[in-house]
DSSP file (Angstrom, degrees, kcal/mol; ACC not computed):
  #  RESIDUE AA STRUCTURE BP1 BP2  ACC     N-H-->O    O-->H-N    N-H-->O    O-->H-N    TCO  KAPPA ALPHA  PHI   PSI    X-CA   Y-CA   Z-CA
    1    1 A M              0   0    0      0, 0.0     2,-0.0     0, 0.0     0, 0.0   0.000 360.0 360.0 360.0 132.3   59.6   45.6  -45.4
    2    2 A S     >  -     0   0    0      1,-0.1     4,-2.3     4,-0.0     5,-0.2  -0.290 360.0-110.2 -75.1 164.0   56.6   47.8  -44.6
    3    3 A G  H  > S+     0   0    0      1,-0.2     4,-2.6     2,-0.2     5,-0.2   0.871 119.8  55.1 -59.8 -37.5   53.5   46.6  -42.9
    4    4 A W  H  > S+     0   0    0      2,-0.2     4,-2.7     1,-0.2    -1,-0.2   0.926 108.1  47.4 -63.2 -44.7   51.6   47.0  -46.2
    5    5 A E  H  > S+     0   0    0      2,-0.2     4,-2.6     1,-0.2     5,-0.2   0.905 112.2  49.9 -63.9 -41.4   54.1   44.8  -48.1
    6    6 A L  H  X S+     0   0    0     -4,-2.3     4,-2.3     2,-0.2    -2,-0.2   0.944 113.4  45.7 -61.8 -48.0   54.0   42.1  -45.3
    7    7 A F  H  X S+     0   0    0     -4,-2.6     4,-2.3     2,-0.2    -2,-0.2   0.901 112.4  52.1 -60.8 -42.6   50.1   42.1  -45.4
    8    8 A F  H  X S+     0   0    0     -4,-2.7     4,-2.4     2,-0.2    -2,-0.2   0.943 111.6  44.9 -59.8 -50.4   50.1   42.0  -49.2
    9    9 A H  H  X S+     0   0    0     -4,-2.6     4,-2.5     1,-0.2    -1,-0.2   0.872 111.8  52.4 -66.3 -36.9   52.5   39.0  -49.4
   10   10 A Q  H  X S+     0   0    0     -4,-2.3     4,-2.6    -5,-0.2    -1,-0.2   0.912 110.4  49.1 -62.9 -41.1   50.6   37.2  -46.7
   11   11 A G  H  X S+     0   0    0     -4,-2.3     4,-2.5     2,-0.2    -2,-0.2   0.906 110.8  49.1 -64.8 -41.8   47.4   37.7  -48.6
   12   12 A V  H  X S+     0   0    0     -4,-2.4     4,-2.3     2,-0.2    -2,-0.2   0.928 114.1  46.1 -62.8 -44.8   48.9   36.5  -51.9
   13   13 A Q  H  X S+     0   0    0     -4,-2.5     4,-2.5     2,-0.2    -2,-0.2   0.894 112.4  50.2 -66.0 -39.8   50.2   33.4  -50.1
   14   14 A A  H  X S+     0   0    0     -4,-2.6     4,-2.7     2,-0.2     5,-0.3   0.916 110.1  50.5 -65.1 -42.5   46.9   32.7  -48.4
   15   15 A F  H  X S+     0   0    0     -4,-2.5     4,-2.2     1,-0.2     6,-0.5   0.940 112.5  46.9 -59.1 -47.0   45.0   33.0  -51.6
   16   16 A R  H  X S+     0   0    0     -4,-2.3     4,-2.0     1,-0.2    -2,-0.2   0.903 113.8  48.8 -61.2 -42.5   47.4   30.6  -53.3
   17   17 A H  H  < S+     0   0    0     -4,-2.5    -2,-0.2     1,-0.2    -1,-0.2   0.928 117.8  37.6 -64.5 -47.1   47.2   28.2  -50.4
   18   18 A F  H  < S+     0   0    0     -4,-2.7    -1,-0.2     1,-0.2    -2,-0.2   0.745 129.1  30.2 -83.2 -23.5   43.4   28.1  -50.1
   19   19 A T  H  < S-     0   0    0     -4,-2.2    -3,-0.2    -5,-0.3    -2,-0.2   0.675  89.9-134.1-107.1 -21.1   42.5   28.3  -53.8
   20   20 A G     <  +     0   0    0     -4,-2.0     2,-0.3    -5,-0.4    -4,-0.2   0.607  66.7 123.8  75.0  10.7   45.5   26.5  -55.4
   21   21 A R        -     0   0    0     -6,-0.5    -1,-0.3    -5,-0.1    -2,-0.2  -0.818  61.6-121.3-108.4 145.1   45.6   29.3  -58.0
   22   22 A E        -     0   0    0     -2,-0.3     2,-0.4    -3,-0.1    -9,-0.0  -0.454  21.3-143.8 -79.4 155.6   48.5   31.5  -58.8
   23   23 A V        -     0   0    0     -2,-0.1     2,-1.7   -11,-0.0    -7,-0.0  -0.968  15.1-131.6-122.0 136.1   48.4   35.3  -58.4
   24   24 A D     >  -     0   0    0     -2,-0.4     4,-2.6     1,-0.2     3,-0.2  -0.675  32.2-174.9 -82.4  86.1   50.1   37.8  -60.7
   25   25 A A  H  > S+     0   0    0     -2,-1.7     4,-2.9     1,-0.2     5,-0.2   0.870  75.3  50.9 -58.6 -44.3   51.5   39.7  -57.7
   26   26 A P  H  > S+     0   0    0      0, 0.0     4,-2.2     0, 0.0    -1,-0.2   0.911 113.7  45.7 -61.4 -39.6   53.0   42.6  -59.6
   27   27 A A  H  > S+     0   0    0     -3,-0.2     4,-2.4     2,-0.2    -2,-0.2   0.901 113.9  48.8 -68.5 -40.2   49.7   43.2  -61.5
   28   28 A L  H  X S+     0   0    0     -4,-2.6     4,-2.7     2,-0.2     5,-0.2   0.927 111.1  49.9 -64.3 -44.8   47.7   43.0  -58.3
   29   29 A R  H  X S+     0   0    0     -4,-2.9     4,-2.5     1,-0.2     5,-0.2   0.929 111.9  48.4 -58.9 -45.9   50.0   45.4  -56.4
   30   30 A S  H  X S+     0   0    0     -4,-2.2     4,-2.3    -5,-0.2    -1,-0.2   0.916 112.2  48.3 -61.4 -44.6   49.8   47.9  -59.3
   31   31 A A  H  X S+     0   0    0     -4,-2.4     4,-2.3     2,-0.2    -1,-0.2   0.910 112.7  48.1 -64.3 -42.4   46.0   47.6  -59.4
   32   32 A L  H  X S+     0   0    0     -4,-2.7     4,-2.2     1,-0.2    -2,-0.2   0.904 112.2  48.5 -66.0 -40.5   45.6   48.1  -55.6
   33   33 A L  H  X S+     0   0    0     -4,-2.5     4,-2.5    -5,-0.2    -1,-0.2   0.879 110.1  52.4 -68.0 -36.2   48.0   51.0  -55.6
   34   34 A D  H  X S+     0   0    0     -4,-2.3     4,-2.4    -5,-0.2    -2,-0.2   0.924 110.2  48.4 -62.3 -43.9   46.0   52.6  -58.5
   35   35 A L  H  X S+     0   0    0     -4,-2.3     4,-2.2     1,-0.2    -2,-0.2   0.893 111.1  50.8 -62.7 -39.4   42.8   52.2  -56.6
   36   36 A H  H  X S+     0   0    0     -4,-2.2     4,-2.4     2,-0.2     5,-0.2   0.934 109.8  49.4 -64.4 -45.4   44.4   53.7  -53.5
   37   37 A R  H  X S+     0   0    0     -4,-2.5     4,-2.9     1,-0.2     5,-0.3   0.919 110.9  50.3 -59.0 -44.2   45.6   56.7  -55.5
   38   38 A E  H  X S+     0   0    0     -4,-2.4     4,-1.7     1,-0.2    -1,-0.2   0.899 111.3  48.7 -60.8 -41.9   42.1   57.2  -57.0
   39   39 A A  H  < S+     0   0    0     -4,-2.2    -1,-0.2     2,-0.2    -2,-0.2   0.887 115.6  43.3 -67.2 -38.8   40.5   57.1  -53.5
   40   40 A V  H  < S+     0   0    0     -4,-2.4    -2,-0.2     1,-0.2    -1,-0.2   0.901 119.2  41.4 -74.3 -41.6   43.0   59.6  -52.0
   41   41 A E  H  <        0   0    0     -4,-2.9    -2,-0.2    -5,-0.2    -1,-0.2   0.678 360.0 360.0 -83.4 -17.5   43.0   62.0  -55.0
   42   42 A G     <        0   0    0     -4,-1.7    -3,-0.1    -5,-0.3    -4,-0.1   0.452 360.0 360.0  86.0 360.0   39.2   61.8  -55.5
């Protein structure tokens, strides 16, 4: 597991723990990766 994946899963779990709300992890991952691509490609 990459550092990014570990950080991502920790963040999802922390959000769930502190808010009591579920996260659509696949949708969040996709959105974050899209934002990263946009930032890198300009």
